[in-house]
Structure formats: structure tokens, C-alpha cells
HTML snippet that shows the backbone in 3Dmol.js (N, CA, C, O; Angstrom):
<script src="https://3Dmol.org/build/3Dmol-min.js"></script>
<div id="view" style="width:600px;height:400px;position:relative"></div>
<script>
const pdb = `
ATOM      1  N   MET A   1      -6.742   8.576  14.166  1.00  0.00           N
ATOM      2  CA  MET A   1      -7.457   8.069  13.053  1.00  0.00           C
ATOM      3  C   MET A   1      -6.650   6.900  12.433  1.00  0.00           C
ATOM      4  O   MET A   1      -5.421   6.883  12.501  1.00  0.00           O
ATOM      5  N   LYS A   2      -7.358   5.936  11.833  1.00  0.00           N
ATOM      6  CA  LYS A   2      -6.741   4.813  11.204  1.00  0.00           C
ATOM      7  C   LYS A   2      -6.814   5.003   9.665  1.00  0.00           C
ATOM      8  O   LYS A   2      -7.883   5.281   9.121  1.00  0.00           O
ATOM      9  N   LEU A   3      -5.715   4.856   9.007  1.00  0.00           N
ATOM     10  CA  LEU A   3      -5.627   4.997   7.584  1.00  0.00           C
ATOM     11  C   LEU A   3      -5.411   3.658   6.867  1.00  0.00           C
ATOM     12  O   LEU A   3      -4.774   2.750   7.401  1.00  0.00           O
ATOM     13  N   TYR A   4      -5.935   3.557   5.693  1.00  0.00           N
ATOM     14  CA  TYR A   4      -5.840   2.284   4.876  1.00  0.00           C
ATOM     15  C   TYR A   4      -5.311   2.665   3.521  1.00  0.00           C
ATOM     16  O   TYR A   4      -5.705   3.678   2.944  1.00  0.00           O
ATOM     17  N   ARG A   5      -4.431   1.860   3.026  1.00  0.00           N
ATOM     18  CA  ARG A   5      -3.981   1.983   1.626  1.00  0.00           C
ATOM     19  C   ARG A   5      -3.852   0.590   0.995  1.00  0.00           C
ATOM     20  O   ARG A   5      -3.559  -0.370   1.708  1.00  0.00           O
ATOM     21  N   PHE A   6      -4.059   0.457  -0.299  1.00  0.00           N
ATOM     22  CA  PHE A   6      -3.825  -0.829  -1.002  1.00  0.00           C
ATOM     23  C   PHE A   6      -2.724  -0.487  -2.015  1.00  0.00           C
ATOM     24  O   PHE A   6      -2.934   0.273  -2.960  1.00  0.00           O
ATOM     25  N   LEU A   7      -1.550  -1.073  -1.784  1.00  0.00           N
ATOM     26  CA  LEU A   7      -0.410  -0.843  -2.669  1.00  0.00           C
ATOM     27  C   LEU A   7      -0.428  -1.892  -3.764  1.00  0.00           C
ATOM     28  O   LEU A   7      -0.674  -3.071  -3.510  1.00  0.00           O
ATOM     29  N   THR A   8      -0.170  -1.460  -4.960  1.00  0.00           N
ATOM     30  CA  THR A   8      -0.157  -2.352  -6.110  1.00  0.00           C
ATOM     31  C   THR A   8       1.095  -2.115  -7.007  1.00  0.00           C
ATOM     32  O   THR A   8       1.719  -1.054  -6.965  1.00  0.00           O
ATOM     33  N   GLY A   9       1.415  -3.104  -7.781  1.00  0.00           N
ATOM     34  CA  GLY A   9       2.491  -2.939  -8.708  1.00  0.00           C
ATOM     35  C   GLY A   9       2.853  -4.215  -9.367  1.00  0.00           C
ATOM     36  O   GLY A   9       2.344  -5.278  -9.012  1.00  0.00           O
ATOM     37  N   PRO A  10       3.773  -4.121 -10.376  1.00  0.00           N
ATOM     38  CA  PRO A  10       4.241  -5.328 -11.015  1.00  0.00           C
ATOM     39  C   PRO A  10       5.049  -6.266 -10.072  1.00  0.00           C
ATOM     40  O   PRO A  10       5.597  -5.828  -9.061  1.00  0.00           O
ATOM     41  N   ASP A  11       5.099  -7.516 -10.427  1.00  0.00           N
ATOM     42  CA  ASP A  11       5.801  -8.478  -9.608  1.00  0.00           C
ATOM     43  C   ASP A  11       7.315  -8.318  -9.913  1.00  0.00           C
ATOM     44  O   ASP A  11       7.912  -9.068 -10.685  1.00  0.00           O
ATOM     45  N   ASP A  12       7.887  -7.291  -9.255  1.00  0.00           N
ATOM     46  CA  ASP A  12       9.316  -7.083  -9.389  1.00  0.00           C
ATOM     47  C   ASP A  12       9.835  -6.349  -8.157  1.00  0.00           C
ATOM     48  O   ASP A  12       9.090  -6.173  -7.193  1.00  0.00           O
ATOM     49  N   ALA A  13      11.080  -5.922  -8.168  1.00  0.00           N
ATOM     50  CA  ALA A  13      11.708  -5.346  -7.028  1.00  0.00           C
ATOM     51  C   ALA A  13      11.002  -4.018  -6.657  1.00  0.00           C
ATOM     52  O   ALA A  13      10.969  -3.642  -5.485  1.00  0.00           O
ATOM     53  N   SER A  14      10.441  -3.313  -7.659  1.00  0.00           N
ATOM     54  CA  SER A  14       9.822  -2.014  -7.387  1.00  0.00           C
ATOM     55  C   SER A  14       8.661  -2.143  -6.392  1.00  0.00           C
ATOM     56  O   SER A  14       8.448  -1.283  -5.537  1.00  0.00           O
ATOM     57  N   PHE A  15       7.927  -3.236  -6.535  1.00  0.00           N
ATOM     58  CA  PHE A  15       6.787  -3.461  -5.566  1.00  0.00           C
ATOM     59  C   PHE A  15       7.332  -3.701  -4.230  1.00  0.00           C
ATOM     60  O   PHE A  15       6.825  -3.100  -3.283  1.00  0.00           O
ATOM     61  N   CYS A  16       8.317  -4.520  -4.041  1.00  0.00           N
ATOM     62  CA  CYS A  16       8.918  -4.766  -2.722  1.00  0.00           C
ATOM     63  C   CYS A  16       9.457  -3.445  -2.120  1.00  0.00           C
ATOM     64  O   CYS A  16       9.312  -3.219  -0.919  1.00  0.00           O
ATOM     65  N   HIS A  17      10.059  -2.600  -2.918  1.00  0.00           N
ATOM     66  CA  HIS A  17      10.528  -1.330  -2.427  1.00  0.00           C
ATOM     67  C   HIS A  17       9.395  -0.442  -1.958  1.00  0.00           C
ATOM     68  O   HIS A  17       9.517   0.279  -0.968  1.00  0.00           O
ATOM     69  N   LYS A  18       8.222  -0.510  -2.731  1.00  0.00           N
ATOM     70  CA  LYS A  18       7.091   0.331  -2.345  1.00  0.00           C
ATOM     71  C   LYS A  18       6.531  -0.101  -0.977  1.00  0.00           C
ATOM     72  O   LYS A  18       6.187   0.733  -0.140  1.00  0.00           O
ATOM     73  N   VAL A  19       6.451  -1.401  -0.778  1.00  0.00           N
ATOM     74  CA  VAL A  19       5.971  -1.891   0.518  1.00  0.00           C
ATOM     75  C   VAL A  19       6.980  -1.614   1.636  1.00  0.00           C
ATOM     76  O   VAL A  19       6.584  -1.212   2.730  1.00  0.00           O
ATOM     77  N   THR A  20       8.220  -1.812   1.393  1.00  0.00           N
ATOM     78  CA  THR A  20       9.253  -1.523   2.349  1.00  0.00           C
ATOM     79  C   THR A  20       9.316  -0.047   2.744  1.00  0.00           C
ATOM     80  O   THR A  20       9.549   0.254   3.915  1.00  0.00           O
ATOM     81  N   THR A  21       9.122   0.857   1.831  1.00  0.00           N
ATOM     82  CA  THR A  21       9.021   2.273   2.100  1.00  0.00           C
ATOM     83  C   THR A  21       7.828   2.548   3.042  1.00  0.00           C
ATOM     84  O   THR A  21       7.959   3.286   4.018  1.00  0.00           O
ATOM     85  N   ALA A  22       6.690   1.956   2.740  1.00  0.00           N
ATOM     86  CA  ALA A  22       5.546   2.167   3.616  1.00  0.00           C
ATOM     87  C   ALA A  22       5.804   1.628   5.002  1.00  0.00           C
ATOM     88  O   ALA A  22       5.441   2.281   5.980  1.00  0.00           O
ATOM     89  N   LEU A  23       6.407   0.483   5.130  1.00  0.00           N
ATOM     90  CA  LEU A  23       6.686  -0.100   6.433  1.00  0.00           C
ATOM     91  C   LEU A  23       7.604   0.855   7.245  1.00  0.00           C
ATOM     92  O   LEU A  23       7.418   1.062   8.444  1.00  0.00           O
ATOM     93  N   ASN A  24       8.578   1.409   6.546  1.00  0.00           N
ATOM     94  CA  ASN A  24       9.542   2.279   7.210  1.00  0.00           C
ATOM     95  C   ASN A  24       8.980   3.633   7.576  1.00  0.00           C
ATOM     96  O   ASN A  24       9.590   4.377   8.344  1.00  0.00           O
ATOM     97  N   LYS A  25       7.784   3.967   7.015  1.00  0.00           N
ATOM     98  CA  LYS A  25       7.062   5.184   7.327  1.00  0.00           C
ATOM     99  C   LYS A  25       5.959   4.960   8.368  1.00  0.00           C
ATOM    100  O   LYS A  25       5.116   5.823   8.616  1.00  0.00           O
ATOM    101  N   GLY A  26       6.004   3.753   8.970  1.00  0.00           N
ATOM    102  CA  GLY A  26       5.051   3.506  10.106  1.00  0.00           C
ATOM    103  C   GLY A  26       3.768   2.724   9.731  1.00  0.00           C
ATOM    104  O   GLY A  26       2.914   2.467  10.580  1.00  0.00           O
ATOM    105  N   TRP A  27       3.659   2.355   8.438  1.00  0.00           N
ATOM    106  CA  TRP A  27       2.502   1.535   8.023  1.00  0.00           C
ATOM    107  C   TRP A  27       2.773   0.096   8.449  1.00  0.00           C
ATOM    108  O   TRP A  27       3.921  -0.316   8.610  1.00  0.00           O
ATOM    109  N   SER A  28       1.652  -0.682   8.632  1.00  0.00           N
ATOM    110  CA  SER A  28       1.739  -2.060   8.936  1.00  0.00           C
ATOM    111  C   SER A  28       0.975  -2.910   7.952  1.00  0.00           C
ATOM    112  O   SER A  28      -0.056  -2.479   7.436  1.00  0.00           O
ATOM    113  N   LEU A  29       1.456  -4.110   7.679  1.00  0.00           N
ATOM    114  CA  LEU A  29       0.777  -5.001   6.764  1.00  0.00           C
ATOM    115  C   LEU A  29      -0.611  -5.304   7.312  1.00  0.00           C
ATOM    116  O   LEU A  29      -0.788  -5.386   8.527  1.00  0.00           O
ATOM    117  N   SER A  30      -1.601  -5.473   6.432  1.00  0.00           N
ATOM    118  CA  SER A  30      -2.951  -5.852   6.826  1.00  0.00           C
ATOM    119  C   SER A  30      -3.466  -6.913   5.898  1.00  0.00           C
ATOM    120  O   SER A  30      -3.781  -6.656   4.736  1.00  0.00           O
ATOM    121  N   GLY A  31      -3.546  -8.130   6.438  1.00  0.00           N
ATOM    122  CA  GLY A  31      -3.982  -9.235   5.579  1.00  0.00           C
ATOM    123  C   GLY A  31      -2.881  -9.798   4.730  1.00  0.00           C
ATOM    124  O   GLY A  31      -1.722  -9.400   4.839  1.00  0.00           O
ATOM    125  N   SER A  32      -3.256 -10.737   3.876  1.00  0.00           N
ATOM    126  CA  SER A  32      -2.303 -11.414   2.992  1.00  0.00           C
ATOM    127  C   SER A  32      -2.139 -10.609   1.699  1.00  0.00           C
ATOM    128  O   SER A  32      -3.040  -9.872   1.299  1.00  0.00           O
ATOM    129  N   PRO A  33      -0.973 -10.761   1.048  1.00  0.00           N
ATOM    130  CA  PRO A  33      -0.814 -10.140  -0.260  1.00  0.00           C
ATOM    131  C   PRO A  33      -1.672 -10.811  -1.279  1.00  0.00           C
ATOM    132  O   PRO A  33      -2.099 -11.947  -1.071  1.00  0.00           O
ATOM    133  N   SER A  34      -1.943 -10.150  -2.379  1.00  0.00           N
ATOM    134  CA  SER A  34      -2.609 -10.660  -3.488  1.00  0.00           C
ATOM    135  C   SER A  34      -1.748 -10.735  -4.743  1.00  0.00           C
ATOM    136  O   SER A  34      -0.764 -10.002  -4.839  1.00  0.00           O
ATOM    137  N   TYR A  35      -2.057 -11.539  -5.651  1.00  0.00           N
ATOM    138  CA  TYR A  35      -1.219 -11.807  -6.790  1.00  0.00           C
ATOM    139  C   TYR A  35      -2.117 -12.220  -7.984  1.00  0.00           C
ATOM    140  O   TYR A  35      -2.909 -13.157  -7.882  1.00  0.00           O
ATOM    141  N   GLY A  36      -1.975 -11.514  -9.090  1.00  0.00           N
ATOM    142  CA  GLY A  36      -2.839 -11.850 -10.258  1.00  0.00           C
ATOM    143  C   GLY A  36      -2.243 -11.463 -11.554  1.00  0.00           C
ATOM    144  O   GLY A  36      -1.297 -10.677 -11.608  1.00  0.00           O
ATOM    145  N   PHE A  37      -2.788 -12.009 -12.613  1.00  0.00           N
ATOM    146  CA  PHE A  37      -2.241 -11.719 -13.955  1.00  0.00           C
ATOM    147  C   PHE A  37      -2.973 -10.487 -14.557  1.00  0.00           C
ATOM    148  O   PHE A  37      -4.202 -10.437 -14.520  1.00  0.00           O
ATOM    149  N   ASN A  38      -2.258  -9.527 -15.091  1.00  0.00           N
ATOM    150  CA  ASN A  38      -2.847  -8.401 -15.785  1.00  0.00           C
ATOM    151  C   ASN A  38      -2.739  -8.725 -17.302  1.00  0.00           C
ATOM    152  O   ASN A  38      -1.664  -8.648 -17.898  1.00  0.00           O
ATOM    153  N   ALA A  39      -3.867  -9.080 -17.880  1.00  0.00           N
ATOM    154  CA  ALA A  39      -3.880  -9.433 -19.310  1.00  0.00           C
ATOM    155  C   ALA A  39      -3.507  -8.294 -20.226  1.00  0.00           C
ATOM    156  O   ALA A  39      -2.937  -8.508 -21.296  1.00  0.00           O
ATOM    157  N   ALA A  40      -3.824  -7.091 -19.812  1.00  0.00           N
ATOM    158  CA  ALA A  40      -3.522  -5.912 -20.632  1.00  0.00           C
ATOM    159  C   ALA A  40      -2.013  -5.649 -20.803  1.00  0.00           C
ATOM    160  O   ALA A  40      -1.551  -5.185 -21.846  1.00  0.00           O
ATOM    161  N   THR A  41      -1.257  -5.974 -19.709  1.00  0.00           N
ATOM    162  CA  THR A  41       0.204  -5.724 -19.798  1.00  0.00           C
ATOM    163  C   THR A  41       0.964  -7.016 -19.927  1.00  0.00           C
ATOM    164  O   THR A  41       2.160  -6.958 -20.214  1.00  0.00           O
ATOM    165  N   GLY A  42       0.377  -8.172 -19.740  1.00  0.00           N
ATOM    166  CA  GLY A  42       1.051  -9.460 -19.792  1.00  0.00           C
ATOM    167  C   GLY A  42       1.918  -9.716 -18.595  1.00  0.00           C
ATOM    168  O   GLY A  42       2.800 -10.574 -18.640  1.00  0.00           O
ATOM    169  N   GLN A  43       1.684  -8.981 -17.506  1.00  0.00           N
ATOM    170  CA  GLN A  43       2.560  -9.133 -16.301  1.00  0.00           C
ATOM    171  C   GLN A  43       1.740  -9.593 -15.125  1.00  0.00           C
ATOM    172  O   GLN A  43       0.530  -9.374 -15.066  1.00  0.00           O
ATOM    173  N   MET A  44       2.396 -10.221 -14.206  1.00  0.00           N
ATOM    174  CA  MET A  44       1.814 -10.559 -12.912  1.00  0.00           C
ATOM    175  C   MET A  44       1.859  -9.260 -12.074  1.00  0.00           C
ATOM    176  O   MET A  44       2.815  -8.487 -12.127  1.00  0.00           O
ATOM    177  N   GLN A  45       0.794  -9.070 -11.316  1.00  0.00           N
ATOM    178  CA  GLN A  45       0.673  -7.869 -10.424  1.00  0.00           C
ATOM    179  C   GLN A  45       0.566  -8.300  -8.979  1.00  0.00           C
ATOM    180  O   GLN A  45      -0.031  -9.333  -8.675  1.00  0.00           O
ATOM    181  N   CYS A  46       1.130  -7.528  -8.103  1.00  0.00           N
ATOM    182  CA  CYS A  46       1.032  -7.790  -6.680  1.00  0.00           C
ATOM    183  C   CYS A  46       0.183  -6.684  -6.005  1.00  0.00           C
ATOM    184  O   CYS A  46       0.077  -5.565  -6.509  1.00  0.00           O
ATOM    185  N   GLY A  47      -0.403  -7.032  -4.871  1.00  0.00           N
ATOM    186  CA  GLY A  47      -1.120  -6.074  -4.051  1.00  0.00           C
ATOM    187  C   GLY A  47      -0.964  -6.371  -2.574  1.00  0.00           C
ATOM    188  O   GLY A  47      -0.919  -7.538  -2.185  1.00  0.00           O
ATOM    189  N   GLN A  48      -0.881  -5.350  -1.745  1.00  0.00           N
ATOM    190  CA  GLN A  48      -0.718  -5.509  -0.295  1.00  0.00           C
ATOM    191  C   GLN A  48      -1.467  -4.322   0.366  1.00  0.00           C
ATOM    192  O   GLN A  48      -1.249  -3.147   0.070  1.00  0.00           O
ATOM    193  N   ALA A  49      -2.362  -4.734   1.280  1.00  0.00           N
ATOM    194  CA  ALA A  49      -3.018  -3.660   2.118  1.00  0.00           C
ATOM    195  C   ALA A  49      -2.097  -3.312   3.303  1.00  0.00           C
ATOM    196  O   ALA A  49      -1.435  -4.161   3.900  1.00  0.00           O
ATOM    197  N   VAL A  50      -2.105  -1.997   3.597  1.00  0.00           N
ATOM    198  CA  VAL A  50      -1.339  -1.538   4.745  1.00  0.00           C
ATOM    199  C   VAL A  50      -2.270  -0.545   5.503  1.00  0.00           C
ATOM    200  O   VAL A  50      -3.128   0.117   4.919  1.00  0.00           O
ATOM    201  N   VAL A  51      -2.047  -0.487   6.825  1.00  0.00           N
ATOM    202  CA  VAL A  51      -2.794   0.419   7.697  1.00  0.00           C
ATOM    203  C   VAL A  51      -1.856   1.179   8.626  1.00  0.00           C
ATOM    204  O   VAL A  51      -0.751   0.717   8.912  1.00  0.00           O
ATOM    205  N   LYS A  52      -2.296   2.347   9.101  1.00  0.00           N
ATOM    206  CA  LYS A  52      -1.498   3.158   9.975  1.00  0.00           C
ATOM    207  C   LYS A  52      -2.402   3.936  10.958  1.00  0.00           C
ATOM    208  O   LYS A  52      -3.418   4.494  10.544  1.00  0.00           O
ATOM    209  N   ASP A  53      -2.055   3.973  12.194  1.00  0.00           N
ATOM    210  CA  ASP A  53      -2.744   4.880  13.174  1.00  0.00           C
ATOM    211  C   ASP A  53      -1.973   6.161  13.212  1.00  0.00           C
ATOM    212  O   ASP A  53      -0.748   6.177  13.330  1.00  0.00           O
ATOM    213  N   VAL A  54      -2.749   7.287  13.104  1.00  0.00           N
ATOM    214  CA  VAL A  54      -2.144   8.605  13.176  1.00  0.00           C
ATOM    215  C   VAL A  54      -2.916   9.347  14.322  1.00  0.00           C
ATOM    216  O   VAL A  54      -4.136   9.509  14.288  1.00  0.00           O
ATOM    217  N   GLU A  55      -2.159   9.758  15.276  1.00  0.00           N
ATOM    218  CA  GLU A  55      -2.788  10.507  16.380  1.00  0.00           C
ATOM    219  C   GLU A  55      -2.861  12.004  16.080  1.00  0.00           C
ATOM    220  O   GLU A  55      -2.020  12.556  15.370  1.00  0.00           O
ATOM    221  N   GLY A  56      -3.884  12.640  16.636  1.00  0.00           N
ATOM    222  CA  GLY A  56      -4.002  14.120  16.541  1.00  0.00           C
ATOM    223  C   GLY A  56      -4.420  14.652  15.181  1.00  0.00           C
ATOM    224  O   GLY A  56      -4.273  15.851  14.946  1.00  0.00           O
ATOM    225  N   LYS A  57      -4.925  13.840  14.282  1.00  0.00           N
ATOM    226  CA  LYS A  57      -5.404  14.324  13.021  1.00  0.00           C
ATOM    227  C   LYS A  57      -6.751  13.676  12.763  1.00  0.00           C
ATOM    228  O   LYS A  57      -7.038  12.585  13.255  1.00  0.00           O
ATOM    229  N   ASP A  58      -7.587  14.378  11.969  1.00  0.00           N
ATOM    230  CA  ASP A  58      -8.868  13.843  11.593  1.00  0.00           C
ATOM    231  C   ASP A  58      -8.778  13.482  10.091  1.00  0.00           C
ATOM    232  O   ASP A  58      -8.095  14.162   9.325  1.00  0.00           O
ATOM    233  N   TYR A  59      -9.461  12.428   9.691  1.00  0.00           N
ATOM    234  CA  TYR A  59      -9.512  12.023   8.351  1.00  0.00           C
ATOM    235  C   TYR A  59     -10.319  12.980   7.519  1.00  0.00           C
ATOM    236  O   TYR A  59     -11.362  13.479   7.941  1.00  0.00           O
ATOM    237  N   HIS A  60      -9.815  13.230   6.319  1.00  0.00           N
ATOM    238  CA  HIS A  60     -10.542  14.011   5.298  1.00  0.00           C
ATOM    239  C   HIS A  60     -10.336  13.353   3.936  1.00  0.00           C
ATOM    240  O   HIS A  60      -9.207  12.960   3.644  1.00  0.00           O
ATOM    241  N   PRO A  61     -11.334  13.209   3.099  1.00  0.00           N
ATOM    242  CA  PRO A  61     -11.204  12.502   1.813  1.00  0.00           C
ATOM    243  C   PRO A  61     -10.172  13.143   0.888  1.00  0.00           C
ATOM    244  O   PRO A  61      -9.683  12.474  -0.022  1.00  0.00           O
ATOM    245  N   ASP A  62      -9.820  14.425   1.091  1.00  0.00           N
ATOM    246  CA  ASP A  62      -8.867  15.090   0.217  1.00  0.00           C
ATOM    247  C   ASP A  62      -7.407  14.827   0.625  1.00  0.00           C
ATOM    248  O   ASP A  62      -6.504  15.155  -0.146  1.00  0.00           O
ATOM    249  N   MET A  63      -7.148  14.258   1.786  1.00  0.00           N
ATOM    250  CA  MET A  63      -5.749  14.045   2.221  1.00  0.00           C
ATOM    251  C   MET A  63      -5.030  13.047   1.361  1.00  0.00           C
ATOM    252  O   MET A  63      -5.629  12.074   0.901  1.00  0.00           O
ATOM    253  N   LYS A  64      -3.765  13.268   1.136  1.00  0.00           N
ATOM    254  CA  LYS A  64      -2.930  12.365   0.418  1.00  0.00           C
ATOM    255  C   LYS A  64      -2.356  11.313   1.424  1.00  0.00           C
ATOM    256  O   LYS A  64      -1.481  11.610   2.238  1.00  0.00           O
ATOM    257  N   LEU A  65      -2.886  10.103   1.319  1.00  0.00           N
ATOM    258  CA  LEU A  65      -2.560   9.127   2.371  1.00  0.00           C
ATOM    259  C   LEU A  65      -1.093   8.729   2.404  1.00  0.00           C
ATOM    260  O   LEU A  65      -0.567   8.403   3.468  1.00  0.00           O
ATOM    261  N   SER A  66      -0.425   8.750   1.256  1.00  0.00           N
ATOM    262  CA  SER A  66       0.972   8.355   1.174  1.00  0.00           C
ATOM    263  C   SER A  66       1.909   9.392   1.927  1.00  0.00           C
ATOM    264  O   SER A  66       3.062   9.107   2.249  1.00  0.00           O
ATOM    265  N   GLU A  67       1.359  10.525   2.159  1.00  0.00           N
ATOM    266  CA  GLU A  67       2.184  11.614   2.931  1.00  0.00           C
ATOM    267  C   GLU A  67       1.869  11.613   4.392  1.00  0.00           C
ATOM    268  O   GLU A  67       2.402  12.465   5.103  1.00  0.00           O
ATOM    269  N   GLN A  68       1.049  10.730   4.904  1.00  0.00           N
ATOM    270  CA  GLN A  68       0.703  10.674   6.370  1.00  0.00           C
ATOM    271  C   GLN A  68       1.705   9.831   7.070  1.00  0.00           C
ATOM    272  O   GLN A  68       1.617   9.646   8.284  1.00  0.00           O
TER     273      GLN A  68
END
`;
const viewer = $3Dmol.createViewer("view");
viewer.addModel(pdb, "pdb");
viewer.setStyle({}, {cartoon: {color: "spectrum"}});
viewer.zoomTo();
viewer.render();
</script>
């Protein structure tokens, strides 16, 4: 099965660590990162799509994707 996640966070080191953790768990970058202003918090926000192929499992909407 192929899994998809969209990681988001503030434009700081925590976002980079989130993406780095996903990459080290076998996820791959998918497409370009996004960057936008969050007027509610007054911060810039980052986003990055990641995908992962997992053999021997079937997708189910209740699965926690970050644990795959």
C-alpha cells in the first residue's frame, strides 16, 4: 500500500525535525514544500507532503499513519 501524509508546522527547527524524522522512518518527499502566513498566530507555516510504500499491509482509515 502507498501512504500519504502532509506534515505542517511553524517555520522553525521543529518543522525540519518533523520532516527529518519522517525521512528516517522510510517516508519520501513528494512534491515541493509549501510556505504561508498564518494570520491567527502571526507566524509563517511550512508544509511538506511525504509518501511511503508499505508491503504486506492493507490501508484502513483508522490506522495511525505516523506509526507505519
